[in-house]
C-alpha positions in Angstrom: 0.0 0.0 0.0 1.3 3.4 -0.8 2.0 5.5 2.2 -1.2 7.1 3.5 -0.3 10.8 3.9 -2.6 13.7 4.4 0.0 16.4 5.0 3.3 16.5 3.2 6.6 17.6 4.8 9.1 19.6 2.8 12.7 20.4 3.5 13.0 24.1 4.1 16.1 25.7 2.4 18.0 27.8 5.0 19.7 29.8 2.3 20.7 33.2 3.6 18.4 33.0 6.7 19.9 33.0 10.1 19.7 30.0 12.4 17.5 32.0 14.7 15.1 32.8 11.9 15.0 29.2 10.8 14.3 27.8 14.2 11.5 30.4 14.8 9.5 29.0 11.8 7.0 26.1 11.9 9.1 23.2 10.5 6.7 22.4 7.6 4.1 24.1 5.5 1.1 22.2 6.5 -2.3 23.9 6.7 -3.5 24.4 10.3 -6.9 22.7 10.5 -8.3 24.7 13.3 -11.8 25.8 12.4 -15.1 24.1 11.5 -14.8 25.6 8.0 -11.4 24.1 7.4 -12.5 20.7 8.6 -15.4 20.9 6.2 -13.0 21.7 3.4 -10.9 18.8 4.4 -13.9 16.4 4.2 -14.5 17.2 0.5 -11.6 14.8 -0.1 -12.9 12.1 2.3 -14.8 10.3 -0.5 -12.9 7.8 -2.8 -11.9 9.8 -5.9 -11.6 6.7 -8.2 -14.1 4.5 -10.0 -14.8 0.9 -9.2 -17.6 0.4 -11.7 -15.7 -0.7 -14.7 -13.9 -3.6 -13.1 -16.8 -4.8 -11.0 -19.3 -4.6 -13.9 -17.0 -6.5 -16.2 -16.7 -9.3 -13.7 -20.5 -9.8 -13.7 -23.0 -11.7 -15.9 -24.2 -8.5 -17.5 -21.1 -8.7 -19.8 -20.5 -10.9 -22.8 -17.9 -11.4 -25.6 -18.6 -9.2 -28.6 -16.0 -11.1 -30.6 -14.5 -7.9 -31.9 -10.8 -8.2 -31.5 -10.2 -4.6 -32.5 -11.8 -3.6 -29.2 -9.7 -6.0 -27.1 -7.6 -4.5 -24.3 -5.6 -6.3 -21.7 -7.4 -4.5 -18.8 -10.9 -5.4 -20.1 -9.7 -9.0 -20.8 -8.2 -9.4 -17.3 -11.4 -8.2 -15.6 -13.6 -10.5 -17.7 -11.4 -13.4 -16.6 -11.4 -12.3 -12.9 -7.6 -11.8 -13.3 -7.0 -8.6 -11.4 -4.7 -6.1 -13.2 -1.7 -5.0 -11.0 -1.2 -1.6 -12.6 -2.4 1.6 -11.0 -4.3 3.4 -13.7 -7.7 4.8 -14.4 -10.5 2.6 -13.2 -8.3 -0.2 -11.8 -8.7 -2.1 -8.5 -5.3 -0.7 -7.4 -6.4 2.8 -8.1 -9.6 2.3 -6.1 -7.7 0.8 -3.2 -5.4 3.7 -3.0 -8.3 6.2 -3.4 -10.2 4.6 -0.5 -7.3 4.9 1.8 -6.6 8.5 0.8 -10.3 9.2 1.6 -9.9 7.4 5.0 -6.7 9.5 5.7 -8.7 12.7 5.2 -11.6 11.5 7.4 -9.1 10.5 10.1 -7.4 13.9 10.0 -10.8 15.6 10.3 -11.6 13.5 13.4 -8.2 14.2 15.0 -8.7 17.9 14.4 -12.2 17.8 15.9 -10.8 16.1 18.9 -8.1 18.8 19.3 -10.8 21.5 19.1 -12.6 20.0 22.0 -15.1 17.7 20.2 -17.8 20.4 20.7 -21.4 20.3 19.6 -20.6 22.9 16.9 -18.4 20.3 15.2 -21.0 17.4 15.3 -22.0 17.8 11.6 -18.3 17.5 10.5 -17.8 14.6 13.0 -20.8 12.7 11.5 -19.7 13.2 8.0 -16.1 12.1 8.8 -17.3 8.9 10.6 -19.6 8.0 7.7 -16.9 8.6 5.1 -14.5 6.4 7.1 -17.1 3.7 7.4 -18.1 3.8 3.7 -14.5 3.6 2.3 -13.7 0.7 4.6 -16.9 -1.0 3.7 -16.1 -0.8 0.0 -12.6 -2.1 0.6 -13.8 -5.1 2.6 -16.6 -5.8 0.1 -14.0 -6.2 -2.7 -10.8 -7.6 -1.1 -12.3 -9.9 1.5 -14.6 -12.9 1.6 -18.3 -12.0 1.9 -19.6 -11.4 5.4 -20.5 -14.7 7.1 -20.9 -14.6 10.9 -19.8 -18.2 11.1 -16.4 -17.5 9.6 -15.9 -13.7 9.9 -13.7 -14.0 13.0 -11.2 -16.0 11.0 -11.6 -14.5 7.5 -9.0 -12.0 6.3 -10.4 -8.4 6.2 -8.5 -5.3 5.3 -6.6 -2.8 7.5 -9.0 -0.6 9.4 -7.2 2.7 9.9 -8.4 4.8 12.8 -5.7 7.5 13.1 -3.8 9.8 10.8 -0.5 8.5 9.7 2.4 10.2 11.4 5.3 8.0 10.5 6.9 7.1 7.2 6.0 3.7 5.7 3.9 2.6 8.7 3.2 -1.2 8.6 -0.4 -2.3 8.7 -1.9 -5.7 9.3 -5.2 -7.0 8.1 -8.1 -7.0 10.6 -10.5 -9.9 10.4 -13.8 -9.5 8.6 -15.6 -9.5 11.9 -13.3 -6.7 13.3 -13.8 -4.6 10.2 -17.6 -5.0 10.3 -17.6 -4.1 14.0 -15.6 -1.0 13.3 -17.8 0.0 10.4 -21.0 -0.5 12.4 -19.6 1.7 15.3 -18.6 4.5 12.9 -21.9 4.2 11.0 -24.2 4.3 14.0 -22.3 7.2 15.6 -22.2 9.1 12.3 -26.0 8.7 11.9 -26.5 10.6 15.2 -24.8 13.7 13.8 -25.5 13.6 10.1 -27.0 16.8 8.6 -28.4 18.2 5.3 -26.7 21.5 5.9 -24.4 21.5 2.9 -24.1 23.9 -0.1 -23.9 20.9 -2.4 -25.9 18.4 -0.5 -25.7 15.5 -3.0 -21.9 15.4 -2.8 -21.9 14.8 0.9 -23.3 12.2 3.3 -26.7 13.9 3.9 -29.4 12.1 6.0 -31.0 10.1 3.2 -27.6 9.0 1.8 -26.4 8.0 5.2 -29.6 5.9 5.8 -29.2 4.3 2.3 -25.6 3.3 3.1 -26.9 1.9 6.5 -29.5 -0.2 4.6 -26.8 -1.6 2.3 -24.6 -2.5 5.3 -27.4 -4.1 7.3 -28.6 -6.0 4.2 -25.1 -7.6 3.9 -25.3 -8.5 7.6 -28.8 -10.0 7.3 -30.3 -7.6 9.8 -33.6 -7.1 8.2 -35.4 -5.1 10.9 -32.6 -2.5 10.8 -32.9 -2.2 7.0 -36.6 -1.5 7.4 -36.0 0.9 10.3 -33.6 3.1 8.4 -35.7 3.1 5.2 -39.1 4.3 6.7 -38.8 7.6 4.9 -39.5 5.8 1.6 -42.8 4.1 2.5 -44.3 1.6 0.0 -45.0 4.1 -2.7 -42.1 6.5 -3.0 -43.8 8.9 -5.4 -41.3 11.2 -7.2 -38.4 9.6 -5.3 -37.4 7.0 -7.9 -35.8 7.6 -11.3 -38.3 8.7 -13.9 -37.1 6.8 -17.0 -40.0 8.1 -19.0 -38.8 11.6 -18.6 -35.5 10.6 -20.3 -37.3 10.0 -23.5 -38.3 13.7 -23.7 -34.7 15.0 -23.9 -31.7 14.6 -26.3 -28.9 12.0 -25.9 -26.4 14.4 -24.3 -28.9 15.6 -21.7 -29.8 12.0 -20.8 -26.1 11.4 -20.1 -25.8 14.5 -17.9 -29.2 14.0 -16.1 -28.4 10.5 -14.9 -25.8 11.7 -12.4 -27.2 15.1 -11.9 -27.7 16.6 -8.4 -31.2 17.6 -9.6 -32.2 14.0 -10.2 -34.5 13.2 -7.3 -33.3 9.6 -6.8 -29.6 10.5 -6.5 -28.6 10.6 -2.9 -24.7 10.6 -3.0 -22.6 11.6 -6.0 -18.9 11.7 -6.5 -16.8 13.3 -9.2 -13.9 11.0 -9.8 -10.9 10.8 -12.1 -12.1 8.2 -14.7 -12.3 7.3 -18.4 -15.2 5.0 -17.9 -17.3 7.3 -20.1 -15.1 6.3 -23.0 -14.8 2.6 -22.4 -18.1 1.3 -20.9 -19.7 1.0 -24.3 -16.7 0.3 -26.4 -15.0 -2.6 -24.7 -14.9 -6.0 -26.4 -16.3 -7.6 -23.2 -19.5 -5.6 -22.5 -23.2 -5.7 -23.0 -23.5 -6.8 -26.6 -26.3 -6.3 -29.2 -26.5 -10.0 -29.7 -27.1 -10.6 -26.0 -29.0 -7.5 -25.0 -32.3 -9.4 -25.0 -31.0 -11.7 -22.3 -30.9 -8.7 -20.0 -33.4 -6.2 -21.4 -35.8 -8.3 -23.5 -39.6 -8.1 -22.8 -39.6 -11.8 -21.8 -37.6 -10.7 -18.7 -40.4 -8.3 -17.6 -43.1 -10.0 -15.4 -45.7 -8.0 -17.2 -44.5 -9.2 -20.6 -43.9 -5.6 -21.7 -40.9 -3.7 -23.0 -38.5 -2.1 -20.5 -37.9 1.6 -20.7 -34.2 0.8 -20.3 -34.3 -0.9 -23.7 -36.1 2.1 -25.3 -33.2 4.2 -24.0 -30.4 1.9 -25.0 -28.0 2.8 -27.8 -26.1 0.7 -30.2 -22.3 1.4 -29.8 -21.4 -0.6 -32.9 -21.3 -4.1 -31.5 -22.0 -3.3 -27.9 -25.1 -1.7 -26.5 -25.4 0.8 -23.6 -27.7 3.0 -21.6 -26.5 6.6 -21.4 -25.4 6.9 -17.8 -22.1 8.7 -17.9 -20.7 12.0 -19.2 -17.1 13.1 -19.1 -15.9 16.5 -17.9 -12.4 17.1 -19.2 -10.5 19.5 -17.0 -7.8 21.1 -19.1 -4.5 21.5 -17.2 -2.4 22.7 -20.1 -4.3 24.5 -22.9 -1.2 24.8 -25.1 -0.5 21.1 -25.0 -4.2 20.2 -25.0 -3.8 17.9 -22.0 -5.9 17.6 -18.8 -7.8 15.3 -16.5 -11.0 13.3 -17.3 -13.8 13.2 -14.7 -17.0 11.2 -14.4 -19.7 11.9 -11.9 -20.9 8.6 -10.3 -24.1 7.8 -8.5 -22.8 6.1 -5.3 -26.2 5.8 -3.5 -29.7 6.3 -4.7 -33.4 6.0 -3.7 -33.6 3.2 -6.3 -31.2 1.0 -4.4 -32.6 2.2 -1.0 -36.1 1.1 -2.0 -34.9 -2.3 -3.3 -33.0 -2.9 -0.1 -36.3 -2.2 1.8 -38.2 -4.7 -0.4 -35.6 -7.4 0.2 -35.9 -6.9 4.0 -39.7 -7.2 3.6 -39.2 -10.5 1.7 -36.8 -11.8 4.4 -39.3 -11.0 7.1 -42.1 -12.8 5.2 -44.1 -9.6 4.4 -44.9 -10.9 0.9 -48.1 -8.9 0.4 -46.1 -5.7 1.1 -43.3 -6.9 -1.1 -45.8 -7.5 -3.9 -47.0 -3.9 -3.7 -43.5 -2.5 -3.6 -42.2 -4.6 -6.4 -45.1 -3.7 -8.6 -44.5 0.0 -8.0 -40.8 -0.3 -8.7 -41.1 -2.4 -11.9 -44.0 -0.2 -13.1 -41.7 2.8 -13.1 -39.4 0.9 -15.5 -42.1 -0.6 -17.8 -43.2 0.9 -21.1 -47.0 1.2 -21.1 -47.4 0.1 -17.4 -51.1 -0.2 -16.4 -51.5 -0.3 -12.6 -55.0 -1.7 -13.0 -53.9 -4.8 -14.9 -50.2 -5.1 -14.4 -50.3 -6.6 -10.9 -47.6 -8.6 -9.0 -49.0 -11.7 -7.3 -47.3 -14.5 -5.4 -48.3 -16.9 -8.2 -46.7 -14.7 -10.8 -43.4 -14.5 -8.9 -43.2 -18.2 -8.2 -44.0 -19.0 -11.9 -41.6 -16.5 -13.4 -38.7 -17.3 -10.9 -38.8 -21.0 -10.1 -36.5 -22.2 -7.4 -33.3 -23.9 -8.6 -31.6 -26.0 -5.9 -28.3 -24.5 -4.7 -28.6 -21.4 -6.9 -28.9 -18.6 -4.3 -26.8 -19.6 -1.2 -26.2 -16.7 1.2 -25.0 -17.5 4.7 -28.6 -17.4 5.9 -31.3 -19.9 4.9 -34.0 -19.2 2.4 -37.5 -20.8 2.3 -38.6 -21.8 -1.2 -40.9 -18.8 -1.4 -38.2 -16.4 -0.2 -35.8 -18.0 -2.7 -38.2 -17.2 -5.6 -38.7 -13.6 -4.4 -35.0 -13.0 -3.8 -34.3 -14.3 -7.3 -36.9 -11.9 -8.7 -35.5 -9.0 -6.8 -31.9 -9.8 -7.7 -33.0 -9.9 -11.4 -34.5 -6.4 -11.0 -31.3 -5.1 -9.4 -29.2 -6.7 -12.1 -31.0 -4.7 -14.7 -31.5 -1.5 -12.9 -27.8 -1.0 -12.1 -26.5 -2.1 -15.5 -23.0 -0.6 -16.2 -22.7 0.5 -12.5 -21.1 -2.7 -11.1 -23.5 -3.3 -8.2 -24.4 -6.7 -9.6 -20.9 -7.9 -8.5 -21.8 -7.4 -4.9 -25.0 -9.5 -5.3 -23.0 -12.3 -7.0 -20.6 -12.4 -4.0 -23.2 -12.3 -1.2 -25.5 -14.9 -2.9 -22.5 -16.9 -4.1 -23.9 -17.1 -7.6 -22.2 -19.2 -10.3 -21.6 -17.3 -13.5 -20.2 -18.2 -16.9 -18.3 -16.0 -19.2 -18.4 -17.2 -22.8 -15.9 -16.6 -25.6 -16.0 -16.7 -29.4 -12.5 -18.1 -29.6 -11.9 -20.0 -26.4 -13.7 -22.3 -23.9 -16.0 -20.7 -21.4 -14.6 -19.4 -18.1 -16.8 -20.4 -15.1 -16.8 -18.7 -11.7 -17.8 -21.5 -9.4 -19.3 -21.1 -6.0 -16.6 -20.4 -3.5 -14.1 -19.6 -6.2 -11.1 -17.6 -4.7 -11.3 -15.2 -7.6 -14.4 -13.7 -6.0 -12.0 -11.9 -3.7 -9.7 -9.4 -5.4 -6.0 -9.8 -4.9 -4.3 -7.2 -2.7 -2.6 -4.6 -4.9 1.1 -5.1 -5.5 2.1 -1.8 -3.8 0.2 -2.9 -0.6 1.6 -6.5 -0.6 5.1 -5.1 -1.1 4.6 -3.1 2.2 3.7 -6.3 4.0 -0.1 -6.6 3.6 -0.9 -10.3 3.4 -2.1 -11.5 0.1 -5.4 -13.3 -0.5 -5.1 -17.1 -1.2 -5.0 -18.2 -4.8 
């Protein structure tokens, strides 16, 4: 792991200064973080400034081989084969690991500064944000570089280093906490952060506001199988979250470029937490060899996958990028750093948390607490917002419809907790909805992990590659820079 540093020390040239003058100066040029405003400025950088969506999406069953060798890249090929690239570059696992720990370093410095200033009530909003940022970055790390949470094995499973203090020494050595320890730390930070979280931001959607914090909490408790807590933190949505979900119909009324921009806009009601990150995913998510292909689009977006037998609005919005197909979800802002040379930095705005995910998490909790009638109402509402020509009087979700459309297959969905046959059908239906709704966004990978789903990647010019249940490739390998600093690698 690269050294986690928030402040950087510089040698100060003595030059013609006297020894007395030199000794009277502060021996570095760090910014003194001594006001609530400065802590708030610091927390702008407490969110991972890298993109996980390309590599997680390419590892899922949303992606196929287009067969176009002109689009082949080593990075895309490695991700499709669950063979993690070691380089640190745009949109790689290594870059995301580094970005998460940089975000954690900023959160830790903010918390240290808050403590130095007396941990006063005035600083509670900054404290809440810092705790939530620290919890989120560690949660994303453990969700990628460790085995899925299982209370029966978590105390022995390798987690990731949970960093609680600013780094003050060069090349500090870290050890991996267990998954149980990491989850305990996350839960402590999360629950304390929820006490202090606020909506009082100039750009609310780029910070942990109250709804974003509750959405993150619902994701965390979902992974732990604590259904009542998921329901508790999601009460603000109710069973009919009118005007809170993404209105796909409205995207048909605007041009292509506006659709791209609107998806991750702060004005989009469903978006709860956004992040502007250094990324070229806008250029690659529709032009990789291994991507959603035109030949296979029907498998994901075809009307036969809609319980009402109608077309999806997603498909109406999808575009043909030569051989691959895509839904316009990304737009690149290119920040010019040298106008003469025509060079700069590409940025994409990502939707990290949304009401769409929040509501689906709530539905899953209702399924797992056997509230099937309520789950029917909620699933119908959600699917209806994505269905072309939805008729609420005739397009009705029933238990019979779900059981018929999503029959139980033995040993298909195998989370650490048991599923009754009815729960298994409903969870299968819900996972199918999530798979489609977050196309290109990589969230499907986390469902593949927690349900231990077997998936197959097919090739035009090679035998299929199968990710079996329990396959060690479900856990990313520790980045080379981290393992070179003594962080234990994952078994292979």
